[in-house]
Residue frames as a rotation matrix with the C-alpha (Angstrom) as fourth column:
UNK 1
-0.602 0.681 -0.418 -10.72
0.793 0.573 -0.208 18.39
0.098 -0.456 -0.884 41.22
UNK 2
-0.497 0.547 0.674 -13.94
-0.126 -0.814 0.567 20.49
0.859 0.197 0.473 41.00
UNK 3
-0.838 0.177 -0.516 -15.35
0.545 0.221 -0.809 21.37
-0.029 -0.959 -0.282 44.37
UNK 4
-0.257 0.880 0.399 -19.03
0.089 -0.390 0.917 22.23
0.962 0.270 0.022 44.98
UNK 5
-0.988 0.049 -0.146 -20.67
0.139 -0.134 -0.981 23.81
-0.068 -0.990 0.125 48.12
UNK 6
-0.125 0.955 0.268 -24.26
0.086 -0.259 0.962 24.05
0.989 0.143 -0.049 49.24
UNK 7
-0.953 -0.007 0.303 -25.94
-0.281 -0.360 -0.890 25.27
0.115 -0.933 0.341 52.45
UNK 8
-0.089 0.982 -0.164 -29.00
-0.303 0.130 0.944 24.16
0.949 0.134 0.287 54.33
UNK 9
-0.127 0.185 0.974 -30.73
-0.992 -0.036 -0.123 22.98
0.012 -0.982 0.188 57.51
UNK 10
-0.415 -0.070 -0.907 -31.56
-0.445 0.885 0.136 19.58
0.793 0.460 -0.398 56.17
UNK 11
-0.677 0.349 0.648 -34.06
-0.626 0.188 -0.756 18.83
-0.386 -0.918 0.091 59.03
UNK 12
0.220 0.775 0.592 -36.40
-0.232 0.631 -0.740 15.88
-0.948 0.025 0.318 58.56
UNK 13
-0.668 -0.645 -0.371 -34.25
-0.519 0.046 0.854 14.63
-0.533 0.763 -0.365 55.63
UNK 14
0.385 0.834 0.395 -36.37
-0.065 0.452 -0.890 13.67
-0.921 0.317 0.228 52.65
UNK 15
0.133 -0.313 0.940 -36.03
0.846 0.531 0.057 12.83
-0.517 0.788 0.336 49.00
UNK 16
0.927 0.125 0.353 -36.09
0.297 -0.820 -0.490 16.51
0.228 0.559 -0.797 47.95
UNK 17
0.665 -0.746 0.040 -32.91
-0.548 -0.451 0.705 16.96
-0.508 -0.491 -0.708 49.99
UNK 18
0.068 -0.619 0.782 -31.39
0.273 0.766 0.582 13.89
-0.960 0.174 0.221 48.30
UNK 19
0.615 0.152 0.774 -32.28
0.787 -0.053 -0.614 15.20
-0.053 0.987 -0.152 44.90
UNK 20
0.939 -0.338 0.065 -30.57
-0.335 -0.941 -0.052 18.52
0.079 0.027 -0.997 45.68
UNK 21
0.352 -0.885 0.306 -27.41
-0.560 0.063 0.826 16.76
-0.750 -0.462 -0.474 46.97
UNK 22
0.222 -0.242 0.945 -27.30
0.624 0.780 0.053 14.27
-0.749 0.577 0.324 44.10
UNK 23
0.765 0.117 0.634 -27.55
0.613 -0.436 -0.659 17.16
0.199 0.892 -0.405 41.48
UNK 24
0.867 -0.496 0.041 -25.02
-0.476 -0.801 0.363 19.22
-0.147 -0.335 -0.931 43.36
UNK 25
0.166 -0.791 0.588 -22.55
-0.172 0.564 0.808 16.44
-0.971 -0.235 -0.042 43.37
UNK 26
0.498 0.117 0.859 -23.12
0.721 0.494 -0.485 15.81
-0.481 0.861 0.162 39.75
UNK 27
0.989 -0.036 0.141 -21.66
0.025 -0.911 -0.411 19.32
0.143 0.410 -0.901 39.17
UNK 28
0.324 -0.923 0.206 -18.18
-0.883 -0.373 -0.284 18.42
0.339 -0.090 -0.937 40.49
UNK 29
-0.113 -0.571 -0.813 -15.97
-0.105 0.821 -0.561 15.92
0.988 0.022 -0.152 42.23
UNK 30
-0.688 -0.225 -0.690 -16.22
0.647 0.239 -0.724 16.83
0.328 -0.944 -0.019 45.83
UNK 31
0.108 0.867 0.487 -19.33
0.218 -0.499 0.839 18.12
0.970 0.016 -0.242 47.70
UNK 32
-0.946 -0.312 -0.088 -19.05
0.204 -0.362 -0.910 20.32
0.252 -0.878 0.406 50.83
UNK 33
0.123 0.988 0.095 -22.41
0.530 -0.146 0.835 20.57
0.839 -0.053 -0.542 52.71
UNK 34
-0.899 -0.288 0.331 -22.58
-0.047 -0.688 -0.724 23.54
0.436 -0.666 0.605 55.17
UNK 35
-0.141 0.801 -0.581 -25.12
0.739 0.476 0.477 22.48
0.659 -0.363 -0.659 57.75
UNK 36
0.023 0.241 0.970 -26.86
-0.358 -0.904 0.233 25.24
0.934 -0.352 0.066 59.77
UNK 37
-0.890 -0.353 -0.287 -26.03
0.135 0.397 -0.908 24.99
0.435 -0.847 -0.305 63.43
UNK 38
-0.141 0.832 -0.536 -28.75
0.941 0.281 0.188 24.90
0.307 -0.478 -0.823 66.04
UNK 39
-0.174 0.032 -0.984 -27.86
0.590 -0.797 -0.130 28.26
-0.788 -0.603 0.119 67.39
UNK 40
-0.955 -0.187 -0.230 -27.77
-0.052 -0.658 0.751 29.80
-0.292 0.729 0.619 63.89
UNK 41
-0.614 0.784 0.096 -31.14
0.506 0.297 0.810 28.30
0.606 0.546 -0.578 63.05
UNK 42
0.056 0.679 -0.732 -32.65
0.996 -0.084 -0.001 29.75
-0.063 -0.729 -0.681 66.25
UNK 43
-0.168 -0.257 -0.952 -31.03
0.487 -0.861 0.147 33.16
-0.857 -0.439 0.270 66.16
UNK 44
-0.770 -0.258 -0.584 -30.97
-0.299 -0.662 0.687 33.98
-0.563 0.704 0.433 62.47
UNK 45
-0.839 0.474 -0.266 -33.64
-0.169 0.238 0.956 31.83
0.517 0.848 -0.119 60.79
UNK 46
-0.403 0.700 0.589 -36.05
-0.894 -0.165 -0.416 31.56
-0.195 -0.695 0.693 63.71
UNK 47
0.312 0.436 -0.844 -36.27
-0.578 0.792 0.196 27.83
0.754 0.427 0.499 63.15
UNK 48
-0.063 -0.369 0.927 -36.23
-0.880 0.458 0.122 25.04
-0.470 -0.809 -0.354 65.70
UNK 49
-0.368 -0.243 -0.898 -35.14
-0.763 0.631 0.142 21.70
0.532 0.737 -0.417 64.28
UNK 50
0.840 0.541 0.035 -36.59
-0.488 0.726 0.484 18.33
0.236 -0.423 0.875 65.18
UNK 51
0.718 -0.650 -0.249 -33.07
0.650 0.754 -0.093 16.83
0.248 -0.095 0.964 64.93
UNK 52
0.643 -0.593 -0.485 -29.93
0.037 -0.608 0.793 18.34
-0.765 -0.528 -0.369 66.54
UNK 53
0.519 -0.564 -0.642 -27.05
-0.846 -0.448 -0.290 19.50
-0.124 0.694 -0.710 64.53
UNK 54
-0.469 -0.795 0.386 -25.14
-0.744 0.591 0.313 16.36
-0.476 -0.140 -0.868 65.37
UNK 55
-0.093 0.562 0.822 -27.97
0.177 0.822 -0.542 14.13
-0.980 0.095 -0.176 64.32
UNK 56
0.865 0.405 -0.297 -28.45
-0.157 -0.344 -0.926 16.03
-0.477 0.847 -0.234 61.08
UNK 57
0.189 -0.888 -0.419 -24.75
-0.966 -0.244 0.082 15.96
-0.175 0.390 -0.904 60.36
UNK 58
-0.511 -0.311 0.801 -24.60
-0.347 0.928 0.139 12.19
-0.786 -0.207 -0.582 60.97
UNK 59
0.401 0.739 0.542 -27.46
0.292 0.458 -0.840 11.67
-0.868 0.495 -0.032 58.45
UNK 60
0.871 -0.076 -0.486 -25.83
-0.454 -0.506 -0.734 13.77
-0.190 0.859 -0.475 55.78
UNK 61
-0.152 -0.988 0.010 -22.44
-0.934 0.146 0.327 12.08
-0.324 0.040 -0.945 56.30
UNK 62
-0.339 0.033 0.940 -24.08
-0.054 0.997 -0.055 8.78
-0.939 -0.070 -0.336 55.58
UNK 63
0.784 0.608 -0.122 -25.25
-0.067 -0.111 -0.992 10.01
-0.617 0.786 -0.046 52.11
UNK 64
0.271 -0.747 0.607 -22.89
0.835 0.496 0.237 8.89
-0.478 0.442 0.759 49.22
UNK 65
0.513 -0.029 0.858 -23.04
0.712 -0.545 -0.444 12.18
0.480 0.838 -0.259 47.49
UNK 66
0.905 -0.089 0.417 -21.76
-0.297 -0.833 0.467 14.24
0.305 -0.547 -0.780 50.46
UNK 67
0.273 -0.915 -0.295 -17.90
0.440 0.392 -0.808 14.34
0.856 0.091 0.510 51.04
UNK 68
-0.802 -0.474 -0.363 -17.72
0.535 -0.302 -0.789 16.81
0.265 -0.827 0.496 53.97
UNK 69
0.437 0.899 0.037 -20.15
0.632 -0.336 0.698 18.42
0.640 -0.282 -0.715 56.38
UNK 70
-0.738 -0.669 -0.094 -19.18
0.563 -0.532 -0.632 21.61
0.373 -0.519 0.769 58.11
UNK 71
-0.081 0.742 -0.665 -21.20
0.885 -0.254 -0.391 23.97
-0.459 -0.620 -0.636 60.43
UNK 72
-0.263 0.109 0.959 -22.87
0.488 -0.842 0.230 27.19
0.832 0.528 0.168 59.38
UNK 73
-0.195 0.100 -0.976 -22.74
0.956 -0.205 -0.212 29.74
-0.221 -0.974 -0.056 62.17
UNK 74
-0.149 0.192 -0.970 -23.32
0.062 -0.977 -0.203 33.02
-0.987 -0.091 0.133 60.15
UNK 75
0.823 0.512 0.247 -24.71
0.311 -0.042 -0.950 34.35
-0.476 0.858 -0.194 56.91
UNK 76
0.719 -0.559 -0.414 -21.32
-0.651 -0.750 -0.118 36.08
-0.244 0.354 -0.903 56.29
UNK 77
0.062 -0.779 0.623 -19.16
-0.356 0.566 0.743 32.84
-0.932 -0.268 -0.242 56.29
UNK 78
0.817 0.321 0.479 -19.95
0.227 0.584 -0.779 32.02
-0.530 0.746 0.404 52.75
UNK 79
0.808 -0.576 -0.123 -17.07
-0.477 -0.518 -0.710 34.11
0.346 0.633 -0.693 51.23
UNK 80
-0.064 -0.873 0.483 -14.55
-0.979 0.148 0.138 32.52
-0.192 -0.464 -0.865 53.67
UNK 81
0.349 0.289 0.891 -15.93
-0.210 0.951 -0.226 29.06
-0.913 -0.108 0.392 53.05
UNK 82
0.995 0.078 -0.054 -15.36
-0.061 0.092 -0.994 29.47
-0.072 0.993 0.096 49.33
UNK 83
0.430 -0.903 0.028 -11.74
-0.715 -0.359 -0.600 30.33
0.551 0.238 -0.800 49.86
UNK 84
-0.012 -0.399 0.917 -11.05
-0.926 0.350 0.141 27.92
-0.377 -0.847 -0.374 52.70
UNK 85
0.144 0.209 0.967 -12.36
-0.025 0.978 -0.208 24.94
-0.989 0.006 0.146 50.83
UNK 86
-0.760 -0.587 -0.277 -11.24
-0.252 -0.126 0.959 25.98
-0.599 0.799 -0.052 47.31
UNK 87
-0.014 0.931 0.365 -14.75
0.349 0.346 -0.871 26.02
-0.937 0.115 -0.330 45.99
UNK 88
-0.956 -0.221 0.192 -15.47
0.238 -0.202 0.950 26.20
-0.171 0.954 0.246 42.23
UNK 89
-0.498 0.855 0.142 -19.31
0.029 -0.147 0.989 26.08
0.867 0.497 0.048 42.21
UNK 90
-0.927 0.352 0.131 -21.87
-0.225 -0.239 -0.945 27.31
-0.301 -0.905 0.301 44.74
UNK 91
-0.683 0.697 -0.219 -25.25
0.097 0.384 0.918 25.62
0.724 0.606 -0.330 44.64
UNK 92
-0.838 0.541 0.074 -28.57
-0.194 -0.169 -0.966 26.36
-0.510 -0.824 0.246 46.25
UNK 93
-0.275 0.857 0.435 -32.27
0.869 0.415 -0.268 25.57
-0.411 0.305 -0.859 45.66
UNK 94
-0.581 0.097 0.808 -34.11
0.637 -0.564 0.526 27.96
0.507 0.820 0.265 43.30
UNK 95
0.547 0.791 -0.275 -36.13
0.765 -0.338 0.548 29.35
0.341 -0.510 -0.790 46.12
UNK 96
0.338 -0.514 -0.788 -33.01
0.448 -0.649 0.615 31.49
-0.828 -0.561 0.012 46.79
UNK 97
0.328 -0.107 0.939 -32.80
0.942 -0.043 -0.334 32.61
0.076 0.993 0.087 43.10
UNK 98
0.385 -0.254 0.887 -30.41
0.322 -0.864 -0.387 35.64
0.865 0.435 -0.251 42.82
UNK 99
0.994 0.021 0.106 -29.66
-0.091 -0.380 0.921 35.99
0.059 -0.925 -0.376 46.62
UNK 100
0.594 -0.798 0.100 -26.10
0.163 0.241 0.957 34.72
-0.788 -0.552 0.273 46.22
UNK 101
0.828 -0.198 0.525 -25.09
0.509 -0.131 -0.851 36.16
0.237 0.971 -0.007 42.92
UNK 102
0.802 -0.553 0.228 -22.63
-0.597 -0.760 0.258 38.44
0.031 -0.343 -0.939 44.80
UNK 103
0.451 -0.641 0.621 -20.47
-0.146 0.634 0.760 35.31
-0.881 -0.433 0.192 45.18
UNK 104
0.840 -0.138 0.525 -19.70
0.542 0.248 -0.803 35.45
-0.019 0.959 0.283 41.48
UNK 105
0.759 -0.571 0.312 -17.32
-0.500 -0.819 -0.281 38.30
0.416 0.057 -0.908 42.35
UNK 106
0.414 -0.620 0.666 -15.20
-0.610 0.354 0.709 35.60
-0.676 -0.700 -0.232 44.11
UNK 107
-0.342 -0.552 -0.761 -14.70
-0.938 0.151 0.312 33.87
-0.057 0.820 -0.569 40.77
UNK 108
-0.881 0.124 0.457 -16.92
0.025 0.976 -0.217 30.98
-0.473 -0.180 -0.863 41.24
UNK 109
-0.694 0.716 -0.082 -20.05
-0.060 0.057 0.997 29.65
0.718 0.696 0.003 39.43
UNK 110
-0.793 0.541 0.282 -23.36
-0.371 -0.061 -0.926 30.13
-0.484 -0.839 0.250 41.19
UNK 111
-0.776 0.498 -0.387 -26.12
-0.131 0.473 0.871 27.76
0.616 0.727 -0.302 40.31
UNK 112
-0.463 0.747 0.478 -29.74
-0.776 -0.082 -0.625 27.55
-0.428 -0.660 0.618 41.55
UNK 113
-0.969 0.093 -0.228 -31.26
-0.015 0.902 0.431 24.08
0.246 0.421 -0.873 41.25
UNK 114
-0.201 0.977 0.066 -34.94
-0.630 -0.180 0.756 23.64
0.750 0.111 0.652 40.87
UNK 115
-0.619 0.034 0.784 -36.56
-0.723 0.365 -0.587 22.19
-0.306 -0.931 -0.202 44.01
UNK 116
-0.904 0.380 -0.194 -38.44
0.279 0.870 0.407 19.01
0.323 0.314 -0.893 44.11
UNK 117
-0.657 0.583 0.479 -41.92
-0.410 -0.809 0.422 20.63
0.633 0.081 0.770 43.93
UNK 118
0.244 0.915 -0.322 -44.07
-0.189 0.370 0.909 18.13
0.951 -0.161 0.263 45.68
UNK 119
0.512 -0.119 -0.851 -41.99
0.766 0.512 0.389 17.88
0.389 -0.851 0.353 48.97
UNK 120
-0.056 -0.546 0.836 -40.71
-0.244 -0.804 -0.542 20.29
0.968 -0.234 -0.088 51.51
UNK 121
-0.800 -0.258 -0.542 -39.83
0.450 0.339 -0.826 20.08
0.397 -0.905 -0.155 55.34
UNK 122
-0.838 0.531 0.130 -42.39
-0.521 -0.705 -0.481 22.79
-0.164 -0.471 0.867 56.01
UNK 123
-0.116 0.868 -0.483 -45.07
-0.819 0.191 0.540 20.65
0.561 0.459 0.689 54.30
UNK 124
-0.250 -0.066 -0.966 -44.13
0.260 0.956 -0.133 17.57
0.933 -0.285 -0.222 56.23
UNK 125
-0.971 -0.122 -0.205 -44.37
0.232 -0.275 -0.933 19.51
0.058 -0.954 0.296 59.52
UNK 126
-0.609 0.791 -0.049 -47.68
-0.793 -0.609 0.029 20.91
-0.006 0.056 0.998 58.48
UNK 127
0.003 0.588 -0.809 -49.05
-0.490 0.706 0.512 17.53
0.872 0.394 0.290 57.47
UNK 128
-0.498 -0.248 -0.831 -47.88
0.497 0.704 -0.508 15.97
0.711 -0.666 -0.228 60.81
UNK 129
-0.972 0.229 0.042 -49.35
-0.168 -0.567 -0.807 18.78
-0.161 -0.791 0.590 62.80
UNK 130
-0.303 0.914 -0.272 -52.68
-0.882 -0.161 0.443 18.30
0.361 0.374 0.854 60.94
UNK 131
-0.062 0.263 -0.963 -52.70
-0.052 0.962 0.267 14.49
0.997 0.067 -0.046 61.64
UNK 132
-0.769 -0.394 -0.504 -51.87
0.446 0.235 -0.864 15.00
0.459 -0.889 -0.006 65.29
UNK 133
-0.811 0.520 0.269 -54.97
-0.586 -0.724 -0.366 17.29
0.005 -0.454 0.891 65.88
């Protein structure tokens, strides 16, 4: 069984997220999604999510491409996640191109998937903010 892992916040879930998850799952048999915790988002990413971790987790678990959702609590956990979950392929959006190449040292494939260009959570938040003014 080929295992794939990806990471993200997945707030305001949209079709760009679904595209990423669908394409990640197509690279293997089992997809692990590591979902940024609320605390990690605030302290490390300086992001405040609209939906809580538990709400975002529930949304992700309802998507047919996702087999397992686990929390992301630190930047450093990627190496241990790869070993703990017997990962073969690490997948991220291409806006992170090159950032995780060091994981190849762990004997896994690292793939950067092109983002869906016309959609982003930041754009949705900006559009909603503009409409509300």
